[in-house]
C-alpha positions as a printed Julia matrix, in Angstrom:
66×3 Matrix{Float64}:
  11.44  -12.15   -3.63
  12.02   -9.09   -1.4
  14.57   -8.76    1.37
  13.44   -8.18    4.96
  14.14   -4.43    4.8
  12.04   -3.9     1.68
   9.23   -6.05    3.07
   9.21   -4.01    6.29
   9.21   -0.78    4.28
   6.24   -1.9     2.18
   4.31   -2.97    5.28
   4.99    0.39    6.98
   3.88    2.3     3.87
   0.69    0.21    3.64
  -0.15    0.91    7.3
   0.6     4.61    6.88
  -1.48    4.97    3.72
  -4.38    2.95    5.14
  -4.4     4.48    8.63
  -7.9     5.9     8.1
  -9.25    2.71    6.53
 -10.93    0.16    8.78
  -9.05   -3.11    9.18
 -12.27   -4.77    7.97
 -12.0    -3.05    4.57
  -9.94   -5.9     3.18
 -10.73   -5.11   -0.45
  -9.3    -1.61   -0.15
  -6.24   -2.75    1.78
  -5.63   -5.58   -0.68
  -5.87   -3.18   -3.62
  -3.38   -0.76   -2.07
  -1.02   -3.59   -1.1
  -1.06   -5.02   -4.62
  -0.22   -1.62   -6.12
   2.66   -1.17   -3.66
   3.95   -4.67   -4.46
   3.73   -4.05   -8.19
   5.65   -0.79   -7.87
   8.35   -2.46   -5.76
   8.68   -5.26   -8.31
   9.31   -2.58  -10.93
  12.06   -1.08   -8.78
  10.32    1.65   -6.78
  11.57    1.27   -3.21
  11.67    4.83   -1.91
   9.33    5.7     0.93
   7.96    8.76   -0.85
   7.45    6.91   -4.13
   5.64    4.0    -2.5
   3.47    6.33   -0.42
   2.48    8.28   -3.51
   1.54    5.07   -5.32
  -0.32    3.78   -2.27
  -2.31    6.99   -1.86
  -3.2     7.0    -5.52
  -4.35    3.38   -5.26
  -6.41    4.21   -2.18
  -8.32    6.91   -4.09
  -9.42    4.23   -6.56
  -9.96    1.47   -4.02
 -13.36   -0.06   -3.26
 -14.18    1.36    0.19
 -17.44    1.18    2.09
 -17.58    4.06    4.54
 -19.81    3.45    7.56
């Protein structure tokens, strides 16, 4: 579906956006990842655009802060 470059970009954006989220918060990470994927499917492949979408998704993600 996505080429290697786009896949690597999306992974890097996800890690950047979720840097303060525990790796155990899978629900939050999954939510952000799905929003990034959806945006990329619709044609958004710029770093800034994907980061903005990821950060917006993170604000609405289910997170349990310890």
